[in-house]
Structures are given as structure tokens and as C-alpha cells.
KELOKOL-826535 format. One line per 3 residues: their letters; for each residue x, y, z of C-alpha. Coordinates in Angstrom, 3 decimals. Layout:
<sites>
a	X/Y/Z ~ ...
</sites>
This chain:
<sites>
xxx	3.028/-14.819/-11.839 ~ 1.472/-18.470/-10.880 ~ -0.326/-21.374/-12.161
xxx	-2.526/-24.087/-10.223 ~ -1.508/-27.303/-11.105 ~ -4.309/-29.242/-11.951
xxx	-5.348/-26.619/-14.792 ~ -1.284/-26.423/-15.849 ~ -1.727/-30.715/-16.922
xxx	-4.466/-29.798/-19.091 ~ -3.559/-27.954/-22.002 ~ -6.198/-26.699/-24.362
xxx	-7.452/-27.546/-27.855 ~ -5.954/-25.049/-30.401 ~ -9.062/-24.880/-32.652
xxx	-11.535/-24.389/-29.911 ~ -9.604/-24.419/-26.531 ~ -11.547/-27.295/-24.868
xxx	-9.171/-28.609/-22.410 ~ -7.916/-32.055/-23.192 ~ -6.606/-35.175/-21.001
xxx	-3.572/-36.494/-20.951 ~ -2.779/-38.962/-24.173 ~ -6.368/-37.791/-26.531
xxx	-5.638/-37.854/-30.237 ~ -8.550/-35.711/-30.848 ~ -10.354/-33.135/-29.480
xxx	-13.941/-34.291/-27.648 ~ -15.339/-31.516/-28.858 ~ -14.623/-30.185/-32.284
xxx	-12.652/-33.667/-32.882 ~ -9.324/-31.763/-34.028 ~ -6.637/-33.959/-35.081
xxx	-4.364/-33.000/-32.191 ~ -0.890/-35.051/-33.947 ~ -1.011/-32.332/-36.388
xxx	-0.374/-29.874/-33.258 ~ 3.478/-29.313/-32.742 ~ 5.529/-29.579/-29.438
xxx	5.175/-26.319/-27.512 ~ 8.846/-24.850/-27.835 ~ 10.379/-24.391/-24.358
xxx	9.752/-20.970/-23.096 ~ 12.149/-20.856/-19.672 ~ 14.382/-17.983/-19.414
xxx	18.246/-18.718/-18.370 ~ 19.030/-18.022/-14.745 ~ 22.911/-17.149/-15.235
xxx	23.197/-14.102/-17.966 ~ 25.495/-11.343/-18.147 ~ 24.588/-8.155/-16.919
xxx	23.706/-6.141/-19.376 ~ 25.580/-2.581/-19.749 ~ 23.868/0.394/-17.895
xxx	21.045/1.486/-19.234 ~ 20.725/5.803/-19.247 ~ 17.933/6.822/-16.829
xxx	14.726/6.967/-18.424 ~ 12.320/10.118/-17.744 ~ 9.887/10.316/-14.124
xxx	6.957/10.303/-16.256 ~ 4.409/9.838/-13.348 ~ 6.782/9.461/-10.419
xxx	5.522/10.144/-7.340 ~ 7.863/13.442/-6.066 ~ 9.067/13.296/-2.800
xxx	8.112/15.669/-0.395 ~ 9.795/17.621/2.201 ~ 10.742/16.257/5.464
xxx	9.806/12.226/3.929 ~ 11.491/9.602/6.232 ~ 14.949/8.232/5.107
xxx	16.048/4.749/6.315 ~ 17.415/4.880/9.855 ~ 20.624/4.712/10.901
xxx	22.336/1.321/12.405 ~ 25.267/0.421/14.691 ~ 27.674/-2.590/13.977
xxx	26.205/-6.024/14.600 ~ 26.908/-6.519/18.555 ~ 28.076/-2.482/19.049
xxx	26.453/-0.446/21.046 ~ 22.965/1.311/20.114 ~ 22.779/4.991/19.916
xxx	21.862/6.962/22.888 ~ 17.917/7.578/22.798 ~ 16.917/4.545/20.419
xxx	13.895/2.554/20.544 ~ 14.145/-0.028/23.095 ~ 11.795/-2.850/21.185
xxx	10.047/-5.071/23.415 ~ 10.335/-8.410/22.154 ~ 8.294/-10.341/20.387
xxx	6.563/-13.058/21.027 ~ 7.516/-16.880/19.414 ~ 4.911/-18.896/18.916
xxx	3.733/-20.857/16.416 ~ 2.263/-19.354/12.416 ~ -2.053/-19.143/14.395
xxx	-0.740/-16.354/16.751 ~ 1.998/-14.010/17.190 ~ 4.634/-14.359/15.660
xxx	6.159/-16.876/14.152 ~ 9.539/-18.181/15.540 ~ 12.622/-16.470/13.664
xxx	13.114/-17.947/10.082 ~ 16.712/-18.243/8.962 ~ 18.879/-16.678/6.808
xxx	22.244/-17.531/7.444 ~ 24.111/-15.661/4.397 ~ 24.272/-12.225/6.845
xxx	24.611/-12.094/10.583 ~ 20.737/-11.655/12.089 ~ 19.065/-12.119/14.962
xxx	15.308/-13.150/16.241 ~ 12.772/-11.033/17.976 ~ 14.068/-11.776/21.138
xxx	18.005/-10.658/20.290 ~ 19.763/-13.980/19.795 ~ 21.490/-14.868/16.965
xxx	20.156/-16.785/13.723 ~ 21.176/-20.044/13.371 ~ 23.499/-20.967/11.111
xxx	21.721/-23.318/8.321 ~ 22.436/-24.509/4.495 ~ 20.455/-26.643/2.382
xxx	21.896/-30.391/2.752 ~ 23.988/-31.050/-0.553 ~ 22.256/-33.550/-2.672
xxx	23.683/-37.020/-1.564 ~ 25.163/-38.950/-4.434 ~ 23.222/-42.459/-2.954
xxx	19.969/-40.723/-3.489 ~ 17.415/-42.832/-4.803 ~ 17.435/-42.627/-9.085
xxx	13.859/-42.491/-8.981 ~ 12.700/-39.336/-10.074 ~ 10.780/-37.260/-7.384
xxx	7.875/-37.380/-5.796 ~ 5.489/-35.345/-7.805 ~ 3.698/-32.220/-6.993
xxx	0.655/-32.390/-4.252 ~ -2.340/-30.543/-4.405 ~ -0.857/-27.844/-1.814
xxx	1.201/-26.126/-4.524 ~ 0.451/-24.003/-7.422 ~ 2.843/-23.596/-10.223
xxx	4.900/-20.641/-10.294 ~ 6.672/-19.886/-13.368 ~ 7.272/-17.397/-16.484
xxx	5.385/-20.090/-18.743 ~ 2.382/-20.444/-16.249 ~ 0.214/-18.695/-17.694
xxx	0.577/-20.251/-21.367 ~ 0.524/-23.492/-19.690 ~ -2.781/-22.516/-18.738
xxx	-4.598/-20.978/-21.956 ~ -3.382/-17.276/-20.405 ~ -3.535/-14.381/-23.000
xxx	0.227/-14.595/-23.157 ~ 1.279/-12.684/-26.895 ~ 4.043/-10.842/-28.413
xxx	4.155/-7.054/-28.716 ~ 3.559/-5.755/-31.837 ~ 7.178/-3.723/-33.103
xxx	6.389/-0.565/-33.981 ~ 6.813/0.692/-37.647 ~ 9.953/2.258/-38.258
xxx	8.592/3.908/-41.513 ~ 5.660/5.393/-39.776 ~ 7.117/6.929/-36.819
xxx	8.609/9.814/-38.894 ~ 5.491/11.365/-39.610 ~ 3.681/11.297/-35.991
xxx	4.158/14.913/-35.951 ~ 1.963/15.609/-38.542 ~ -0.440/12.792/-38.317
xxx	-1.269/13.512/-34.702 ~ -3.068/16.862/-33.771 ~ -1.794/19.252/-30.839
xxx	-2.537/17.767/-27.576 ~ -3.438/14.130/-28.886 ~ -1.968/10.932/-27.563
xxx	0.821/8.879/-29.877 ~ -0.148/5.267/-30.095 ~ 2.966/3.396/-28.384
xxx	2.613/1.029/-31.023 ~ 2.781/3.073/-34.555 ~ 3.945/6.486/-32.864
xxx	1.468/8.023/-35.597 ~ -1.687/7.000/-35.041 ~ -4.023/9.420/-32.194
xxx	-5.187/6.988/-29.806 ~ -9.179/7.500/-29.080 ~ -11.627/7.661/-26.293
xxx	-11.562/4.232/-26.150 ~ -7.788/3.317/-25.596 ~ -7.409/1.937/-28.737
xxx	-5.179/3.613/-31.845 ~ -7.226/4.915/-34.649 ~ -3.975/3.885/-37.225
xxx	-2.922/0.424/-36.127 ~ -5.843/-0.409/-33.761 ~ -3.067/-1.181/-31.045
xxx	-4.277/-1.334/-27.565 ~ -2.573/1.217/-25.480 ~ -1.181/0.609/-21.858
xxx	-3.334/0.414/-19.212 ~ -2.178/2.577/-15.609 ~ -0.993/-0.841/-14.261
xxx	0.798/-1.513/-17.180 ~ 3.884/0.226/-15.745 ~ 4.383/2.037/-12.253
xxx	7.037/3.855/-10.418 ~ 7.113/5.583/-7.460 ~ 9.787/6.959/-5.470
xxx	9.311/8.190/-1.341 ~ 12.644/9.703/-0.487 ~ 15.405/7.080/-0.816
xxx	12.771/4.115/-1.491 ~ 11.585/3.423/-4.948 ~ 9.620/0.849/-6.888
xxx	8.916/0.534/-10.817 ~ 6.491/-2.660/-11.756 ~ 6.167/-3.767/-15.321
xxx	3.705/-5.908/-17.337 ~ 6.804/-7.274/-19.087 ~ 6.606/-8.216/-23.035
xxx	4.466/-11.782/-22.616 ~ 1.688/-11.276/-20.240 ~ -1.945/-9.802/-21.219
xxx	-2.082/-7.931/-17.789 ~ 0.325/-6.656/-14.614 ~ -0.616/-8.941/-11.850
xxx	2.139/-7.447/-9.522 ~ 1.876/-4.627/-7.011 ~ 3.613/-3.033/-4.394
xxx	3.579/0.026/-1.894 ~ 6.233/1.989/-0.687 ~ 5.826/4.327/2.352
xxx	7.694/6.101/5.775 ~ 6.806/6.770/8.882 ~ 8.492/7.109/12.567
xxx	9.086/5.636/15.367 ~ 7.556/6.457/18.619 ~ 11.516/8.054/19.448
xxx	11.641/10.162/16.079 ~ 13.638/8.132/13.563 ~ 12.524/7.113/10.071
xxx	11.211/4.001/9.281 ~ 10.819/2.615/6.048 ~ 8.590/-0.049/4.278
xxx	8.647/-1.832/1.224 ~ 6.005/-4.355/-0.190 ~ 5.660/-6.187/-3.009
xxx	2.673/-9.015/-4.018 ~ 2.628/-11.536/-7.152 ~ -0.935/-12.723/-8.117
xxx	-1.420/-16.273/-8.742 ~ -2.221/-16.119/-11.973 ~ -4.273/-19.024/-12.855
xxx	-6.413/-17.723/-9.454 ~ -9.567/-15.632/-10.460 ~ -8.521/-11.964/-9.878
xxx	-5.138/-12.259/-9.500 ~ -4.689/-8.518/-9.789 ~ -7.017/-7.698/-7.475
xxx	-5.551/-10.160/-4.963 ~ -1.988/-8.839/-4.978 ~ -3.267/-5.101/-4.955
xxx	-5.526/-5.641/-2.002 ~ -2.763/-7.637/-0.497 ~ 0.345/-4.778/-0.956
xxx	-2.365/-1.920/0.660 ~ -2.873/-4.068/3.515 ~ 0.178/-5.388/4.571
xxx	0.929/-1.496/3.948 ~ -1.479/0.126/6.299 ~ -0.663/-2.278/9.123
xxx	2.887/-1.239/9.611 ~ 1.941/2.104/9.190 ~ -0.799/1.771/12.420
xxx	1.717/-0.795/14.060 ~ 5.407/0.447/14.285 ~ 4.567/4.612/14.969
xxx	3.025/2.395/18.055 ~ 6.344/1.019/19.343 ~ 5.079/-2.754/18.085
xxx	8.615/-4.745/17.568 ~ 9.151/-4.462/13.579 ~ 9.294/-8.195/13.381
xxx	6.260/-9.009/14.972 ~ 4.773/-5.662/12.996 ~ 5.885/-7.480/9.944
xxx	4.189/-11.042/10.359 ~ 0.977/-8.883/11.611 ~ 1.300/-6.928/8.647
xxx	1.361/-10.914/6.335 ~ -2.103/-11.697/8.713 ~ -3.715/-8.627/7.508
xxx	-2.829/-9.083/3.959 ~ -4.286/-12.741/4.131 ~ -7.530/-11.474/5.533
xxx	-7.425/-9.092/2.743 ~ -7.143/-11.880/-0.078 ~ -9.001/-13.908/2.439
xxx	-12.057/-11.671/1.641 ~ -12.041/-10.864/-1.949 ~ -13.444/-14.806/-2.051
xxx	-16.264/-13.831/-0.042 ~ -18.414/-11.929/-2.713 ~ -21.837/-11.023/-1.869
xxx	-24.520/-13.870/-1.322 ~ -21.886/-16.956/-0.763 ~ -21.512/-18.953/2.088
xxx	-18.534/-18.005/4.281 ~ -18.688/-21.404/6.271 ~ -19.328/-24.790/5.293
xxx	-19.125/-24.257/1.646 ~ -17.435/-27.400/-0.538 ~ -16.793/-25.109/-3.153
xxx	-15.835/-21.536/-1.877 ~ -12.102/-22.346/-1.943 ~ -12.068/-23.445/-5.718
xxx	-10.271/-20.637/-7.947 ~ -10.094/-18.349/-5.007 ~ -7.829/-14.985/-5.706
xxx	-4.102/-15.534/-4.739 ~ -0.779/-14.253/-4.428 ~ 3.088/-13.967/-2.852
xxx	4.039/-11.045/-0.789 ~ 7.383/-10.230/0.683 ~ 8.325/-6.929/2.422
xxx	11.360/-5.179/4.062 ~ 11.504/-2.384/6.640 ~ 14.507/-0.537/7.851
xxx	13.818/0.768/11.083 ~ 16.726/1.905/13.534 ~ 19.261/-0.161/13.502
xxx	17.403/-3.328/12.073 ~ 16.031/-4.679/8.989 ~ 13.280/-6.751/9.112
xxx	11.899/-9.084/6.060 ~ 8.827/-10.944/5.590 ~ 7.365/-13.488/2.976
xxx	4.872/-15.932/2.061 ~ 5.980/-17.656/-1.538 ~ 8.687/-17.368/-4.105
xxx	9.442/-13.250/-4.528 ~ 12.685/-12.610/-2.452 ~ 14.632/-10.172/-0.872
xxx	18.136/-9.992/-1.587 ~ 21.637/-7.754/0.009 ~ 23.626/-5.883/-2.220
xxx	26.087/-4.149/0.172 ~ 27.139/-0.824/-0.866 ~ 31.006/-2.194/-1.128
xxx	31.344/-4.258/-3.926 ~ 33.886/-5.963/-2.152 ~ 31.998/-7.264/0.456
xxx	29.598/-10.662/-0.701 ~ 26.258/-10.150/-1.074 ~ 23.065/-12.530/-0.056
xxx	19.813/-13.947/-0.202 ~ 17.605/-13.319/2.821 ~ 14.573/-15.096/2.271
xxx	14.065/-19.006/1.289 ~ 11.264/-20.027/-1.212 ~ 7.938/-21.699/-0.768
xxx	8.512/-24.129/-3.630 ~ 9.058/-27.202/-4.988 ~ 12.611/-26.125/-5.944
xxx	13.699/-25.486/-2.362 ~ 11.789/-28.300/-0.896 ~ 14.381/-30.684/-2.964
xxx	17.205/-28.952/-2.615 ~ 16.821/-28.766/1.793 ~ 15.717/-32.316/1.353
xxx	19.010/-33.234/-0.208 ~ 17.075/-34.746/-3.098 ~ 18.569/-32.387/-6.559
xxx	21.250/-30.074/-6.448 ~ 20.187/-26.408/-6.688 ~ 20.944/-26.113/-10.514
xxx	18.756/-29.773/-11.173 ~ 16.088/-28.619/-8.700 ~ 15.861/-25.136/-10.640
xxx	15.717/-26.506/-14.234 ~ 13.010/-28.861/-13.377 ~ 9.799/-28.171/-14.791
xxx	8.046/-28.598/-11.179 ~ 10.620/-25.312/-9.898 ~ 7.872/-22.808/-9.330
xxx	5.048/-24.699/-8.017 ~ 4.594/-23.042/-4.695 ~ 3.694/-24.264/-1.642
xxx	2.826/-21.301/0.176 ~ 0.658/-18.357/-0.624 ~ -2.297/-15.708/0.315
xxx	-5.517/-16.699/-0.584 ~ -8.727/-18.669/1.026 ~ -7.973/-22.195/-0.633
xxx	-4.152/-21.947/1.190 ~ -3.899/-24.935/3.482 ~ -1.775/-23.225/5.894
xxx	-0.850/-19.822/6.398 ~ 2.954/-19.959/7.786 ~ 4.259/-16.132/7.730
xxx	7.874/-16.358/7.484 ~ 10.359/-13.227/9.449 ~ 13.617/-12.561/9.850
xxx	15.631/-9.575/11.951 ~ 19.113/-8.411/10.813 ~ 21.714/-5.940/11.909
xxx	23.876/-4.930/8.822 ~ 27.137/-3.407/10.027 ~ 27.780/-1.666/6.795
xxx	26.115/0.306/4.329 ~ 23.789/-2.025/1.939 ~ 20.782/-2.167/-0.388
xxx	17.814/-4.345/0.237 ~ 16.343/-5.258/-3.093 ~ 12.839/-6.560/-2.888
xxx	11.382/-8.551/-6.094 ~ 9.344/-10.713/-7.869 ~ 10.015/-13.977/-9.988
xxx	9.619/-11.630/-12.762 ~ 13.224/-10.413/-11.511 ~ 15.342/-13.008/-10.235
xxx	14.439/-15.628/-12.718 ~ 16.776/-13.215/-14.691 ~ 18.935/-12.901/-11.946
xxx	18.850/-15.838/-9.520 ~ 22.014/-16.018/-7.406 ~ 22.981/-13.486/-4.827
xxx	26.158/-12.374/-7.057 ~ 24.264/-11.780/-10.580 ~ 21.575/-9.900/-8.712
xxx	24.467/-7.767/-7.243 ~ 26.299/-7.589/-10.706 ~ 22.332/-6.283/-12.418
xxx	22.181/-4.029/-9.858 ~ 23.565/-0.552/-11.169 ~ 26.794/0.935/-9.102
xxx	24.662/4.577/-8.513 ~ 21.430/2.509/-6.963 ~ 22.260/3.416/-3.372
xxx	22.208/7.014/-4.457 ~ 19.322/6.786/-6.952 ~ 17.353/3.772/-6.391
xxx	14.742/4.740/-8.597 ~ 16.724/4.942/-11.384 ~ 17.905/1.500/-10.139
xxx	15.008/-0.194/-10.003 ~ 14.681/1.312/-13.310 ~ 17.560/-0.619/-14.696
xxx	16.537/-4.310/-12.686 ~ 13.234/-3.987/-14.809 ~ 14.813/-3.237/-17.770
xxx	17.179/-6.064/-16.949 ~ 14.744/-8.646/-17.164 ~ 13.140/-7.250/-19.968
xxx	16.200/-7.601/-22.020 ~ 16.356/-11.389/-20.654 ~ 13.089/-12.178/-22.228
xxx	10.269/-10.616/-20.069 ~ 8.331/-13.714/-19.701 ~ 6.553/-12.618/-16.476
xxx	4.953/-9.433/-14.785 ~ 8.406/-7.896/-13.346 ~ 8.398/-6.016/-9.831
xxx	11.000/-4.476/-7.956 ~ 11.709/-2.302/-4.937 ~ 14.673/-0.694/-3.357
xxx	15.794/0.766/0.263 ~ 19.039/1.783/0.589 ~ 20.251/0.397/4.048
xxx	22.815/3.520/6.032 ~ 24.643/2.965/9.159 ~ 27.174/5.460/10.585
xxx	31.008/5.596/9.107 ~ 32.870/4.161/11.647 ~ 30.874/0.753/10.884
xxx	30.966/0.638/7.709 ~ 34.491/-1.018/8.199 ~ 34.016/-3.419/10.625
xxx	34.477/-7.239/10.708 ~ 31.125/-8.773/10.200 ~ 31.334/-12.249/8.224
xx	28.377/-12.731/5.414 ~ 27.988/-15.870/4.698
</sites>
């Protein structure tokens, strides 16, 4: 979730919810004495959490059943090794600025990769925090950011609340209280759910379809959950498969995180995920280079989100108010096609690489568009200091009509060993930020059971506090057996 910086600085009056200015002692609307209001408690999860014990798989209720002939991730050869006979010969993707197709390849050096022209990715590491750095606080967040974090919606007057726990004294009477064919309340476990979606016994609103979503397609799977603190799920995902011109499979996963301070963030994330997925399914079978296809998909997603701000009767040009509070979201995606792993992103959702053989180190394959990432990259703060700051989750890139400049990031890799691609929102990585922490949270059998692995990762975030919506997609990446043991340093 995300929150605009301007609104985050104006907490609401606890009596009438009127926005307040810094330094106010009394509410200007109702006169409420603000000195009697205690400071809000720190509501930020830790990122170094001991991985929980493996949890049993949950029922696959509502999970799509993979059909026959469902594409599976393609195999790959070791980096620098010969390609399989009949493999797709990708045309070179052009490298121009972000206003056209596609932007220059971005990082990372954690895993050996190549840009769209086949050249090795440059090895880059964040500049270390300088011991001679000025003692003054870093520059304040500019207006071209949005604040993204587990407490963002709370600071903006959102609808965070603790869910009521079921009453165990009433749960034992559930079978007798609900007639055959009726729906049992998820809160009290005894009341019947009325047609309006509320429990007749305790009045608890029942989960909406989007509160928890699961999807499995062949060997790619995704799970999204509302979490424990937000009143709705503003994340969205799309997983799909298609065939390349030579008949080999390509697998796609897109994950989007709505900006909670914007209007209709849930619609923005859903529109972006659907548009990016449709664009990839159209371009990959035509033989478009996967990295260029990912770039085009991000542009298509941006256009879909921008269209939400252009309602009927609204001016689309020269309107000074068109960009205010426009629908917005972040996006991250991964494509497994042939021997390539391609990632693309805008914002602070991430992609991690977890080798199947845990003896090899994992890696993070994306770099956040965020205030914290900028502080670390410029050497003004260490990573620990930057992510401990309250401004850490201020994002500097997103999709939406009020985005100052769209800069899609893409990178392609040729892993030399089997592994798992983890595509997730910050609702998960807030509880497993480092690559090693994420790898520790991934269950050992996630490569063979991606849906179960995604369920376990969502449970990891919920067990840690569930302060945000949680969405994760898992894509196994397979290589021939002779490539699994080849030497290929990973960071």
C-alpha cells in the first residue's frame, strides 16, 4: 500500500476527523483538545524475523485447476553455454530512453545477467555510507514521491482495524445453528450469513471475493490476501502461459500494489495487472524479445491506469486538476521464456531469486524506486538506517496520471541452475527483506509445489503482523541437469 506525502502530514481529528495542521492544539472544526490525544504507537514490523516452522498446506478451495497441456517454464542452458537446438533466436531489442522502446537494461549484479543485446549486465553495488557524511538530516521527501509502508493508510485516515477473533464458545454450536446449505460466519463460526453479506448472529461482514485470491496454472501460482489491518485488498496479480514461435512455453507473472492514498487503488492495480498480462500474451507469440515485451507491457499497464483518471466529461488535456489524487499503483513482473528470465518493474515491489539447491546464495533482482534506495545508492545512509527511517517507503516511481515521469526498469538473466522466482509486494518483503531472509521463508518444496509455497509465504507475512495487503507469485525456473552444477557466481 502507498500513501501520498501531503496527506500523511495531516492526521485527522480523533473526534470529527477534520484534517489538522502541524502544531495545532485544538481542532478548528469541533474544538477538540488535542493535548489529550496520546501519540500513536509505532506500527512498523521488523524485517529480521526468524522463519516460522513449515505450515501444512491449506485446501485449494477456489483455486483454478490446471488444464491439460498447460505451459510450464522453459529449460535453460548455462550462462555462456550452447543453446538448445531449435531455440528461439530473439531479435535484438532496441535500447533508447524511457519515452520509447525499451529503456536501457537495469542491474542487478546479484545474478549473472545480460541486457537485451546479449551483453553482460554491469556489476554495480550500492555506494557505502560515508563516514564523512554530513551530520544534517537527509533532504526531505520531495513532492514527486508517495509514502509506501505498513502504516501509510493509518496515517492518512484509512480504514485499518483489528479483525475480531472468533468466539470459541460459540464455534462448537455452528453445525446446529446454521441450516443445511447455509454459509457459516467466518468470525463467530455459528451465525448464518444473510444475503447482504453480513452475519445474522454477530453482524460481521464476510470476506469479499478479492480479500483472498489464489490461482495456479501449471507450475506458476499466486496468492493474494487482504492482510489483518486493511479494510480491503488493493493488490492484484495475473499469471498466465503462452507459446513462443518455436512452440516452447513462456510463463508470465504480474503483481501490482495499489497506492492507498490515491482514488480507487484497487481498480488501478487490477487494470494494470490485466493490461500487462494481455500485452505479454500478445507480443511473446509474435517473437518479440521478452525484455522488449516486458517494457511494452509496463507501458500498456500505465495507459490502463491513466485511463481511470479520464472519467466521462473530464478534460484530458490542459486540466490543472486532472492529476490530483489520480488512481495509481506499482507493478513488478517476471517472464520465463526459453533460457531467459526477464523481470520488469516500476515502484517498490520486488523479484527474488532462490536457487533450488539452497547451498547457493539467493539474490534480489530488482532495485526499489524509493527514498530509502536513493539514500543508500548515494551513500548518505546505510541500508539499515535508510529502511529504519519513517520516509523509507516513499516511492519515487509508480503508474498513474500523476506520475511525473514513467521509467520502466527491465533486466534479463540466464540462470545456470534451477531456482524459484519470487514476485511479491512489500506486504511480504517487509517481513523478509534480505534475499537470505526471503529464501529462509520459502518452504523447501516450493519448487515442486508453487501454490503451497505461495500460501506459506502469505502465512509468513500474516504471522508477522499482516500490516499490509500481501501478494506473491512463484515461478519455478528449470534448466537441464548438466547445467545445475556449472560454476556461475551469484553475487
